[in-house]
C-alpha positions in Angstrom: -25.1 229.7 -157.3 -24.3 233.2 -156.1 -21.3 233.7 -153.8 -20.7 236.8 -151.7 -17.0 237.4 -151.1 -15.5 239.6 -148.3 -11.9 240.6 -148.1 -10.4 242.5 -145.1 -7.0 241.0 -144.4 -5.0 244.3 -144.3 -5.8 247.8 -145.7 -8.3 247.1 -148.4 -12.0 246.3 -147.9 -13.4 244.4 -150.7 -16.9 243.0 -151.4 -17.9 241.0 -154.5 -20.7 238.9 -156.0 -19.7 235.9 -158.2 -22.2 233.7 -160.0 -21.1 230.2 -160.8 -22.7 230.5 -164.3 -22.4 234.2 -165.2 -19.1 234.9 -163.5 -18.3 238.1 -161.7 -21.4 240.3 -161.4 -20.0 243.2 -159.3 -17.2 244.1 -157.0 -16.6 247.1 -154.8 -13.3 248.1 -153.1 -12.1 250.7 -150.7 -8.3 251.3 -150.2 -7.0 252.8 -146.9 -3.7 254.0 -148.5 -4.5 257.7 -148.0 -5.4 257.2 -144.3 -2.2 255.2 -143.5 0.1 257.4 -145.6 0.1 260.0 -142.7 1.8 257.4 -140.5 4.2 255.9 -143.1 2.6 252.4 -142.9 -0.4 250.4 -142.0 -1.7 251.0 -138.5 -3.6 247.8 -137.5 -6.1 249.5 -135.2 -7.1 252.1 -137.7 -7.3 249.5 -140.4 -9.8 247.4 -138.4 -12.0 250.4 -137.6 -12.1 251.5 -141.2 -13.2 248.0 -142.3 -16.1 248.3 -139.9 -17.1 251.6 -141.5 -16.8 250.5 -145.1 -18.1 246.9 -145.4 -21.8 247.6 -145.2 -21.8 250.5 -147.8 -19.6 248.4 -150.1 -22.1 245.4 -149.8 -25.0 247.7 -150.7 -23.0 249.0 -153.7 -22.2 245.5 -154.9 -25.8 244.4 -154.6 -27.0 247.4 -156.4 -24.5 247.1 -159.2 -25.4 243.4 -159.7 -29.1 244.0 -159.4 -29.3 241.4 -156.6 -30.7 241.3 -153.1 -29.5 239.6 -149.9 -32.0 236.9 -150.5 -30.3 235.9 -153.7 -27.0 235.0 -152.0 -26.4 231.2 -151.7 -23.1 231.3 -149.6 -20.7 233.8 -148.1 -16.9 233.4 -148.6 -14.5 235.5 -146.5 -10.8 235.8 -145.9 -9.8 233.7 -142.8 -6.1 234.5 -143.0 -3.3 235.2 -143.2 -3.4 238.9 -142.4 -3.8 241.4 -139.5 -5.8 239.8 -136.7 -8.2 242.7 -136.1 -8.8 243.3 -139.8 -9.5 239.6 -140.4 -11.9 239.6 -137.4 -14.0 242.4 -138.9 -14.6 240.6 -142.2 -15.0 237.3 -140.5 -17.5 238.5 -138.0 -19.5 240.4 -140.7 -19.6 237.4 -143.0 -20.5 234.9 -140.4 -23.2 237.1 -138.9 -24.7 238.0 -142.2 -24.8 234.3 -143.3 -26.3 233.3 -140.0 -29.0 235.9 -140.4 -29.7 234.7 -143.9 -29.6 231.1 -143.0 -26.7 230.5 -145.5 -23.4 228.6 -145.2 -20.0 230.2 -145.1 -16.6 229.4 -146.8 -13.5 230.5 -145.0 -10.9 231.2 -147.7 -7.1 231.4 -147.6 -6.0 234.9 -148.8 -3.1 233.5 -150.9 -5.4 231.0 -152.6 -7.5 234.0 -153.6 -4.5 235.6 -155.3 -3.4 232.3 -156.8 -6.8 231.8 -158.5 -7.4 235.4 -159.4 -6.2 235.0 -163.1 -9.2 232.7 -163.5 -11.4 235.9 -163.4 -10.1 236.9 -166.8 -12.0 236.3 -170.1 -9.1 234.1 -171.2 -8.3 232.1 -168.0 -5.4 229.6 -167.7 -6.1 225.8 -167.6 -4.7 223.5 -164.9 -2.0 222.5 -164.4 0.3 225.5 -164.3 3.2 227.0 -162.4 2.3 230.0 -160.3 4.6 232.9 -159.3 2.9 234.5 -156.3 4.5 237.8 -155.6 2.8 240.1 -153.0 3.7 242.3 -150.2 4.3 239.5 -147.7 4.9 236.4 -149.9 7.0 235.3 -152.8 6.4 231.7 -153.8 6.6 229.4 -156.8 4.0 226.7 -156.9 2.8 223.9 -159.1 -1.0 224.2 -159.2 -2.6 221.0 -160.4 -6.2 221.8 -159.5 -8.2 223.9 -157.0 -6.7 222.9 -153.6 -3.9 220.9 -155.1 -0.8 223.0 -154.6 2.9 222.1 -154.3 5.4 224.7 -153.2 8.5 224.6 -155.5 10.3 227.5 -153.8 9.7 230.5 -151.5 11.4 233.4 -150.0 13.8 232.7 -147.1 13.4 236.3 -145.7 11.9 239.4 -147.2 9.3 238.9 -149.9 9.6 240.9 -153.2 6.9 243.3 -152.1 8.6 244.0 -148.8 11.9 244.6 -150.6 10.2 247.1 -152.9 8.6 249.0 -149.9 11.8 249.0 -147.8 14.0 250.1 -150.6 11.6 252.9 -151.5 11.8 254.1 -147.9 15.6 254.2 -148.2 15.2 256.4 -151.3 13.0 258.8 -149.3 9.8 257.9 -151.1 6.5 258.2 -149.2 4.2 255.4 -148.3 3.2 253.2 -150.1 6.6 253.2 -151.6 6.7 250.1 -153.8 4.5 251.4 -156.6 6.3 254.8 -156.5 9.7 253.0 -156.8 8.4 251.1 -159.9 7.3 254.3 -161.6 10.5 256.1 -160.7 12.6 253.3 -162.1 11.0 253.8 -165.5 13.1 257.0 -165.9 16.3 255.5 -164.4 19.5 254.6 -166.3 19.9 250.8 -166.2 23.6 251.1 -166.9 24.6 253.5 -164.1 24.5 251.1 -161.1 24.5 247.3 -160.7 23.1 245.5 -157.7 23.4 241.8 -156.7 21.0 239.1 -157.9 20.4 237.1 -154.7 20.2 233.3 -155.1 20.0 233.7 -158.9 22.3 230.7 -159.4 21.2 228.6 -156.5 20.4 225.0 -157.1 16.9 225.4 -155.7 13.9 227.7 -156.5 14.0 229.7 -153.3 14.4 233.5 -153.0 16.1 235.9 -150.7 15.7 239.7 -150.9 16.9 241.1 -147.6 20.5 241.3 -148.9 19.3 243.3 -151.9 17.7 245.9 -149.6 21.0 246.1 -147.7 22.8 246.7 -151.0 20.4 249.6 -151.7 21.2 251.0 -148.3 25.0 250.7 -149.0 24.6 252.4 -152.4 22.6 255.3 -150.9 25.2 255.9 -148.2 28.0 255.9 -150.8 26.5 258.9 -152.6 27.8 262.3 -151.8 25.2 264.8 -150.7 21.4 264.5 -150.9 19.8 262.3 -153.5 18.4 264.2 -156.5 15.5 262.9 -158.6 17.7 261.3 -161.3 19.9 259.6 -158.8 16.9 258.2 -157.0 15.6 257.0 -160.4 18.9 255.3 -161.3 19.1 253.5 -158.0 15.4 252.5 -158.3 16.1 251.1 -161.8 19.1 249.1 -160.6 17.0 247.6 -157.8 14.1 246.8 -160.1 16.5 245.3 -162.7 17.9 243.0 -160.0 14.6 241.8 -158.5 12.9 241.3 -161.9 15.8 239.2 -163.3 15.7 236.9 -160.3 11.9 236.5 -160.5 12.0 235.8 -164.2 14.8 233.3 -164.2 13.5 231.4 -161.2 10.1 231.2 -163.0 11.8 229.8 -166.1 13.6 227.2 -164.0 10.3 226.2 -162.4 8.7 225.7 -165.8 11.7 223.6 -166.8 11.7 221.5 -163.6 8.0 220.7 -163.9 7.8 220.3 -167.7 4.8 222.7 -167.7 4.2 225.3 -170.4 1.9 227.7 -168.5 2.9 230.3 -166.0 0.5 232.3 -163.9 1.6 235.5 -162.1 -0.5 236.8 -159.2 -0.2 239.3 -156.3 0.6 243.0 -156.1 4.1 242.8 -157.6 2.5 241.0 -160.6 1.3 244.5 -161.8 5.0 245.6 -162.3 5.4 246.7 -165.9 9.0 245.6 -166.3 8.3 242.1 -164.8 5.4 241.7 -167.3 7.4 242.9 -170.2 10.3 240.5 -169.5 8.1 237.5 -168.8 6.1 238.2 -172.0 9.4 238.4 -174.0 10.6 235.1 -172.5 7.2 233.5 -173.3 7.5 234.4 -176.9 11.1 233.2 -177.1 10.6 229.9 -175.2 7.0 229.3 -176.4 5.1 229.1 -173.1 2.0 230.9 -172.0 1.9 233.5 -169.2 -1.2 234.8 -167.6 -1.9 237.7 -165.2 -4.9 238.9 -163.3 -6.4 242.1 -164.5 -4.7 245.1 -162.9 -7.7 245.8 -160.7 -7.4 242.2 -159.2 -3.7 242.4 -158.5 -4.3 244.1 -155.1 -6.4 242.6 -152.4 -10.1 242.4 -153.5 -13.3 240.6 -152.8 -13.7 239.2 -156.3 -10.8 236.8 -155.8 -12.3 235.6 -152.5 -15.8 235.1 -154.0 -14.2 233.2 -156.9 -12.1 231.0 -154.6 -15.1 230.2 -152.5 -17.1 229.2 -155.6 -14.4 227.1 -157.0 -13.9 225.4 -153.6 -17.6 224.5 -153.5 -17.5 223.1 -157.1 -14.4 221.1 -156.2 -16.3 219.4 -153.3 -15.1 221.4 -150.3 -18.1 221.5 -147.9 -19.4 224.8 -146.8 -19.8 225.3 -143.0 -22.8 226.3 -140.9 -22.6 230.0 -140.1 -22.2 231.2 -136.6 -18.9 230.0 -135.1 -15.6 231.0 -136.6 -11.9 231.8 -136.1 -9.2 233.7 -138.0 -5.7 232.6 -138.7 -3.3 235.6 -139.0 -0.5 233.1 -139.8 -1.7 230.3 -142.0 0.6 228.4 -144.4 -1.3 227.7 -147.7 -0.7 224.0 -147.5 -1.8 223.7 -143.9 -5.3 222.4 -143.1 -7.6 224.7 -141.2 -7.3 224.5 -137.4 -10.3 223.5 -135.2 -12.7 226.3 -134.3 -11.7 226.0 -130.6 -8.1 227.0 -131.1 -6.6 230.5 -130.5 -8.3 233.2 -132.6 -11.8 231.8 -132.1 -14.6 234.2 -131.5 
């Protein structure tokens, strides 16, 4: 069974081909970072237009790399939400139209489910059940994952997600867009002993997160400095920020493992690529004798491979595919919420 996956929820266009027997055959990806950098952030209209330009060439590239043709595709999976409305509509319309023309069914996929299952693309995938730490630009959640589609939220952010805190703090330090990754690299040369920032909700009785106050603490620290920030000062503040956020993520993850009695932790989403987070989790895994899994770095960002995989696993788990042609997108879509009817807002 060959699944075509299409991802277009924000500023990456991804296309992939996943075979239920052979695994991932090919994936192609275009990032819009360079285009949006001029504006200091994602411009939704520009993002949508660029998805229109990129998706067909990316499909051709994936088919060529896999040695497949359109006739070989058995179903088309695509990101239905959450994400930017216009960007989602491009991928949704493309996937549904292509599937309709081919006479193949479609599988609308939840973007976060794609991230959640992305470590299963690895050569050494985790086995169910496991605790998942999902840390992306817009989401920070801890979940118990018992099987495909069987998710229980253990804790989530009450305000800014970890990725948002990275990006906003980077902007406070004068770093260009996209700032989160630049802040992480800058922090590697920072002095961890120079500044200390609060660890929000580190000792709370629950597994929730809150990072808006940490961003405010960075703002206060920046304003307390005399004169402009030089490179070392920026690096030291970046290191203090990263030390704080990583400690919270690590200790909350350990509490989730303890609360569930599980011995497997999966980390997914863009922040899951952070080197310090991986180092500290790996150290704790050795010390406390649990396993920790990450997606390959190329699958930490948005990509079509995770959508094709999620679609394939959904089919194997018994989720029925739908007849192509009618569709809707859901810019706001809680992971545990069932899909709305096709006639609700967002239908096309």
